[in-house]
N, C-alpha and C positions, 0 to 999 in steps of 0.2 A: 788458843794462842797461834799467832802466825809463825810459820817456818819460812825463813829466808834462805834460799839455796845459794843465791849469789846476787851481787849488786855491783855492776861495773858501769862507769860512765865512758862513753865513746865520744871523742872529740870530733871524729870524722866518720862518715859512712863510706862503705866500699863502693856505693853507687849513689848517683844523684837522686834516685827515686826509691831505692830499696830501703825498707825499714830494718832495724836491728833490734834483737831482743836484749833489753837492758837488765831486767831482773825477773825472777820467778818467786812468787810468794803463794802460800796456800794455808788454808785453815779448814778444819773438819770437826764436826760433832756428830751426834747420833742421828741427825736428820739429813745432813748434806755435807758436801765438800765444795769449797770454793777455791779455784785456781786463778791467780791474777798474774798476767804477763805484762810487764812494763815495756813499752815500745818507744822507739825514737820518733814515731809519727803516727798519724791516724790510719788504722788498718782498713782494708777493703775485704769484706768477709763473704763467704758462702758456706752455709752449714748444712750438713746432711747426717741423718741417723740411719744406721744399718742394723739389721737383725741377723741372728743365727750365724756367727756369734754377734753379740751386741757391741756396736762400735759407734763412736761419735767422730765424724769427719769434719774438720774445719779447714777450708781453703782460705789462705790469706794471700791474695794475689800480688801484694807488694812487700812481702816479708822475705828477707835474705835467709836462705836455708843454712848458710854457713855459721849462723849465730845461735843455733838451737841445741847445742850439745847439752847444756844444763837442763833443758826441758826433758830430754830423753832419760835423764837420771832421776827424774821425779817419779814418785810412786805414792799410792794411797790405797786404802782398803777397798775403795770403789773402782779404782783404775789399776788394772794389772800391768799395763805397759803403755808407753807413749812412743809412737813411731813418727818419723818425719821423712819427707821426700820433697824433691824439687818438682814443682808443677808450673810449667811455662815460665813466667818471670817471677813467680812467688814460691810459696811453700804449702804443702799439705800436712796437716797435723791429724794423726789418727789416734784416738783414745780407745784402747781396748777395755771395755767395761766388765766388771766382775759379775754383774747381773743386769736385769732390765730396769735401768734407772731413767728417770726423767732428767732432761738436760736443758740448760738455758745458756745461750752465748750472746754476749753483747759487748759493745765498746764504750769506753768512758774517755772524755776529754780531760786534759790536765787540770788539776785543782790542788790547791794548798801544797805546792811543791811536788806533787805526783806527776809523772809523765802520762802520755797517752797509755791507756790500758785496755787489754783484751781480757774479759772476765768469762770464766767457764764455771757454771754451777752444775753440780751433779747431785740430784736430789732423790732420796729414798733411804729407807731403813736398811742397815747392814744386817744381812741374815746371820743368825747364830749368836747375836749379842744379848738376846733375852735369856735370862736365867730360869731354868725350870725348877719347880719345887720338887724335892725328893719324894718319890712315890711312897705311899703308906701300904698297909696290909689290905686295904680295900680293893675291890676289883676295878675301881674307877681308874682311868688312865691319869698320869700326872698332868697338871695344868701349868701353863706358863704364867709367871708373875711379871706384871708390867704396870707401868703408870697408865692412868687414864689420859688420853691425848685430846687436847682441846685445840682445834684449828680456829684461829682468829683471822678474819678476813677484813682488812681495812678497805672500805669501798673506794672506787675510782682510782686515780693515780695516773701519772704520766700525762698523756695528751687529753685525758678525761678528768677535768678538775672537779666536777660535781657542782654543788651549789656554792654560791658566794654571797657575802653580805658585809658591807663596811670593811672591805679588804681582807676578810677572813675567808679562806678557801676550804671547802669540805675535805678534799683529799689530804690536806695537811692536818686538819683537826682530827680526822678519824685515825690517821696513822699514829698520832701522839696518844690518843685514847687506847688504841689497840696495843701499843707497846706497854702502856701502864697495866692494862688487863693481863697481858702475857706475863709481866713481871710478878704480878700478884699470884698467878697460878704456879709459876716456877717456885715460889716460896712455900707452896702447900705440898706436904708429903703426899705422894701417890698421884700427883698430877704433873703433866708436862704440856707446855704450850708451844705451838708453832704458828708462825705468821705466813700468810700467803704472799705478802710483800713486806719487806722491811725498809724500803726506801721509795722514792718517787718514781715508780715505773708503772707502765700500763699492762694490765693483765685482762684478757678477754673473760667475759662472764662464764663462758663454758669451760674455761681452764681452771677457774677458782675451786670448784668442788673436786676436780681431779688432783690438784695440789694437795688438798686435804686427804683424799684417799691414799695418795702416794706416801704421805707421812704417817699413815695408819691411824688417822683421827677417829675418835669416837663421837665427837660433837663438832659441829661447824657453826660458828657464830660470825655473822656479817655485820660490820659496824658502819652506820651511816649517820649523817647529821644534816637535817634539812635547814634551809635558811628561813628566817622570819622577817619579812619586810617591815620597815618602820611605818606605822600608820599615822598619817597627818591628822592633827587635831584642829 
């Protein structure tokens, strides 16, 4: 379920060019956390990951730092703290991560009444959530009970449409198929499905197995659909 921290409409901006933060929304499950920042315009981004300690740094060169108070109050099991600072004419957002998680940051244009959005995905299993079986009198150590994780990889996406025929595009077909397969696995006790992509985005081939590993997948299934040209008779 989405948590809405605040939603305010601003009639005017404090600057002719600076963006303002309009809303903060977030959702989280056992696989990932998604933070969505509603903005008054299109953000200009520069993203950097830092280690020891783990941090995600997002520079938004045209974002007004004075509108970020609600963001600093946001917290999550994967994010211990959010810090903001003024950087030249924009803002720097620093997300202190609780562990070494994979991150993905991208912008979305307005759709269906939604404003410009900055989306931050933090992906990875939260340590300590798996329940261990009570030890028995045997000398064997206790084992961890968990679901079998199936990573389903819809081929292509974004700028890579894949095959096409009669107006049908492979990237769209395989995404629908993958979602249906994932839904079937989710209904089966003892299984859990994760998708490498759940919308129309481009993911490099080398990153797809890494997404599965980060999700703790036991199996990796890539879905493709080749075209079949019509043969003239």
